[in-house]
N, C-alpha and C positions, 0 to 999 in steps of 0.2 A: 249853142255851144254846150256840149255834153259835159256832166260832171266827170272828174277823173275817177277811175276804178279804185276802189278802197283797197288797201292791202289786205290778203287773206289773214282771217283771225287765226292765230296759232291753235293747234289741237292739243289740249293739255295732257291728253292720253299718251302722246308721244314724247312728253318731256320726262326726263328721269326724275324720280322721286328724291325727296331729301335723303331718305335712306340709302337709295341707290348712289347717289352723289357721295354721301359719307362712306359707304362701304368702298367705293372706288378709290377714295383719298386714303383710307386708313386700313382697311383689312388686307390689302395686297402689297402693302409697304410696311417695312419694319421699322421706320424711323419715328421718333417722337414728334417731329414736326407734321408728318402725316396724320398721326394720331390727334394731334391737336386740331388740325383742319377738320377732320371728320367730326370730332367732339363738338367744335364750334357750330357746324351745320345742324346737328341733332339738337343742341341746346337752344338754338334759335327757333326751332319748329316743334312746338309741343304737339301740334297735329300728327307728327311722325311716330309718337310713342307706340301707338297700336300696331303699325306696320313693324317697328323695330322688334316688338315682342314676338310677332308673328314669324319674323324671320329667324329669330333665336330659336324658336320652337322648331323650325324647319331644319336648322343645324342639329339640334338634338336628334330628331327623327332620323337624319343621316347617320349619326353616331350609332343609334341603335342598329341600323342596317349593318354597320361595320363592326358589330359584335360587342359594342359597349353596353353596360347596364347602368342604371341610375347610380347606384353605390360607386362604381368604378369612375364615373365621370365627376362626382362631387370629391371623391378622394384625390383625383388627379389635379383638379382644380385647387384643392386645398395645398397640395404638394408644390404647385408651380406658381400660385398667386397669393392671395390673402383672404382674410375673412370677408372682406367686403365683396369679393368675388364669389366666395362660397355661398353667401346669402342670396346673391343674384341667380346663380345657378340652381340652387334649391328651389327657389320660387319658380324658376323657369321649367324645372323638371316636373314639378307638381302642376304647373299650369298646363304643360304639354299633355300630361297623363289624363286630365280631364276627369270625365266621369266613365271612361270606357274600362272594360275589365282588364286587368294585368295579365300578361301572357303566361305567368305561372306563379305559384305561390312565392317563390324566392323573390320575384319581382315586386310582387305585392307587398311582402315584408320590408323591402328596401324603401318603397314610397311611404309606408306606414312610419318607419323610422325618421325619414326626412320630415314628415309632417310633425312628429313629436318634437323634433329638434328645432323646428321653425321659431318657436318662442316669441319673444318681443320683436315688434317691427324695427327695421334697420334704422339707425339715426338719420335724421333729415339732413339732406347735403343739396349743394347747388346742381342745377341741371348740367353745367359743363362737366363737373366731377363725376356725375352719374353716368353721364354719356361716355366718358373716358373709360370708366370701369367696365361698361357694357361692351365697348369695342374691344377692350384687352381680352375679356372673356371670350368673344365672338372669334378672335384671332386664335385663341387656343382651341376651340371647338373646331374650326376649320381644319386645323393642323392634326387632329387626332388620327392615328394610323388605323389600320384594320386589325382587329384582334380575332383569335381563334373563337368561332362561335360556340357557346355553351349550350349543350343539349341537356334540358332538365332530366334527372334521373326518372326512370320509368318504374313505377311499383307494380309488382304482380298481385293479382287477386289471390285470395287464399284458396285452400282446397275446397272449402265450402261455398266458394263463389263470391264472398265478401272481400270488399277492397280494403287493403292495409294502407292507411294514410297516416300522416303525422298527427292528425286529429283524432285518431281511434283511440278507443278507451284504454287499453292496455298499453299502447305506445305512449300516449300522453302521460299516464301514470308514471311510466318509467323515465320519461324525459323529466317529469316534474321531480322526481326523487333525486335524479342527477343534478339538476339545477339546484337543489336544496343542499346537497352535499358541497357542491362547488361555492355556493354562497357562504356557507359556514366556514370553508377553507380560506376564503377571502377575508372574511370578518375577524377570524381569530388572530391574536397577537402572538400565538405560540407556533413557530415554524414547524415543529414536530406534529402538533394536531393538524395543521393546514396540509401537510404532506401526506399523513395518514388518511384525511378525508378525501384527498385527491386520489390516492391509490384505491380507495374504496369506490370512488366514482368511476374509476377506470375498469374495476371489475364489473360494475353495472353496466357500463358501456359495452364491455366485450360480451356480456351475456346478451345484452340487447340486440347486438350485432349477429350473434350466433341464432337468436330466436327469430330474427327478420330473414336470414338466410334459409332456415328451415321452412319458415311459412312460405317463402318466395317459391321454394321447390316442391310445395304441396306436400312437405313431411317426408320425401323420399328423394334419393340422390338424383340429380339431373345432369346430364352431361354438359348442358349449356349454362349451368348455374342458376337454372330457374327461369321463371317467366319475366322477372324484372330485368332491368338492364342498367349499366353504370351511366352516369353522367358527370357533371363538373360543376363547381362553383368557384368563385374568387373571393379570397380573404385578405384583408389588408395587411401590409407590413410596413409600419410607419417608422420614421426615424425618431430618435437616433438608434444606433446599433442595429441596422436592419438586418445584416448578414446573420448575426446571432439569433435574431429573433425569427428569420426565415429558417434557420437550422432547428430551432424549437418547433415550428409548424411542421417541418417535414418529419421530425421525429414522432409528433403526436399523429400525423396522418399515417406514417409507416405502421405504428403500433395498431392503428385501427383499420387495417386493409385498405388504405388509400395511398395515393401517390401525388406528391406535390412538385410543382414546377415554379420556380421564383422568377418573377418579371421585375428585375431591379429598377428599370427606369420608370415603371409605372406605379411602384408601390404596392404591389399585390402578388400573391401566390394563387396559381389556379390548382385547386385540389380536385382529382378525379376519384370517384368511388361510387358506391351505391348510396342510395338516399340516407338511410339509416345510419350509415357510417359518416357521411358528410355532415349530418346534424350534430353528432357527438364531437367530431373534430373541431367544429366552430365553437362549441361550448367549452371544451377542455382547452383549447388553445387560449381563448380569451382569458380563462380563470387562471391558467399557469402563468400568463403574463403578468396579471395583477400580483400573484404570489411571488413570482421571481423578483419583481420590482421591488416589493416590500422586503424580501430577504436580502436584496442587493443594497438597498438604502441602509438597513440596519448594520450590515457587514461593513459598508464604506464608512459609516459613522464611526465604527470601532477603529478602523484603520487610520482615520484622520486623527482620532483621539491619541493615536500612537505616534503622530508626526508625519504620516505619509501624506503625499499630495498628488500622486499619480492617478487622478480620478479617472480619466478616459479609458487608460488600458486596463485598470482594475475593473471597470464595469464591463468592458468588452469580454475580458477573460472570464469574468463571472458568469455572464449569460451564456457564454459558448460551453463552459463546463457544466452549467445547470442544464442546458438542452441536451448535451450528450449524455449525461448521467440519467436525465429523467426518461430519455428515450429508451434506455436499457430497462428501467424500471417499468415502464408502461408495457413494453413487449413482454416482460417476464408475466405481468399480470394476465395479459391476454393469453399467453401460452398455457398459464395454470387453469383458467377458465375454460379454454378449448379442450384441455385434457380431461377436466372434470365433466364436461358435457358429453365428450365422446365416451367416456366410461360409463354414462347413465344409460347405456343401450343405444346411443346414437351412432351405431356403426356407419351409417350412410352420411354423417356429418362431414367428415374430412374430405370426401369426394366433392360434396357441394361447395365447401369453402375454397378448395382448391380450384374449382371450375370459376368461382367468383373472382379469385385473384387473378386468373388468366384473363378473364374478361376486363378487368380494370387495366391490366397491362396493355392489352390490345388497344382499348380505347385510348389510353394515353398515348400510345405511339401512333394512332391515327391523328391525334390532335397536334402532337408535337413529334414528328418524324426526326428532328435535330434538336438534340439538347447537349448542353456542356456542363461539366461539374465546376463549381465555384469553390475556390479556396477561401477558407475563413482566415482573414487577415487581421492582425492587431491583437492576436491572442498571445501575449508575451509577459503577462504579469502573473508570476507564479502563486502569489498570495490570492489574486483574484480567482484563479483555476481552482485551487484547493478550496476556497471558500464556497465557490459555486458548486463544487462536487458535493461538499459536505451539506449544503442547503437542499440539494436534491437527494441525499443520501440518509438523512436523519430519520425519516419515517421508517417504521416497520410494517412491512407488507405481509400482514397475517392472512391466513387461510380462512374464508368465510363460507358458511353454507350457501350453496349455489341456489339462486333464485328459482322459484317455481312458476 
């Protein structure tokens, strides 16, 4: 009598992994029960951690292909979830980057900033809570829509054949002076001094932009605006009062020969322009937000001391007026510097600048063929509007000897 044939041994390679079963339960169903099921599976299997991390890095790689960048993802996670998820996604981004070169300098700067902000390790927690947070994060990453791809701005070589980069000597010195002026403006307790320093910084920025335009054109007028080309970057617009902050960014961008498109649902604006101009837009917008917030806090305290309590409408109106008036003053500073530069024998300057403006507009229209105008709502506080206008208007914008 022969022995019975044993049952075939199951092939483990055909069985779904713990991660696959957790994803099937939790990622594609939006209920808390499904999330708990997936988290329970992951919590019970420490051997699944490496695959879980690898799959998260794959989700990030898919986000990069859809036009997202590291700062965009971290900003959106902070907007939609909480700091636990921000720590998770920051570590995931840095791990996914590995040791490979960044696609471009702006990407590298975002990774460097993430590494600086990493700080202390996350507080210890149980495996179920961590698995729940990871699955919540992965749900968000899976749902990221496609964004307009950003083409890094291309810099032209100078007439002598050397490359003009943000790390070149004169360019670095100029940006260092601008940063120093803005740092002083942020540190001073006197609004008039802060705004005078900001006005001076804008004059330097305008001259910086003009010098870059002349360099790109080889020192002569060029119908195509020179050998470099515009690109785009994204700048965060964080709550509260996002609309007013987006208006301020638009004003700063316009004054510096750039164009801004606000993506309210993602918490950023895409700014289109030439690299030298994009650099100063980022610097100036960040500094003006710090200064505007300080001035608004001081004005609000005075209002409260007088018995007023309408804080939200006051702040919204203050920031809107500040943005409106500051845009006028920045634009005036740029016009003055352009006129002075053109008067120094730069007859070819105006055609070069005009060609660059056309190039920026065309690039914007290719990226965003359809845009709409957003109304600034909530600007109903007269005192806030007048205080914001005054905060942006106190500085005396004096003429300065042009930079050589």
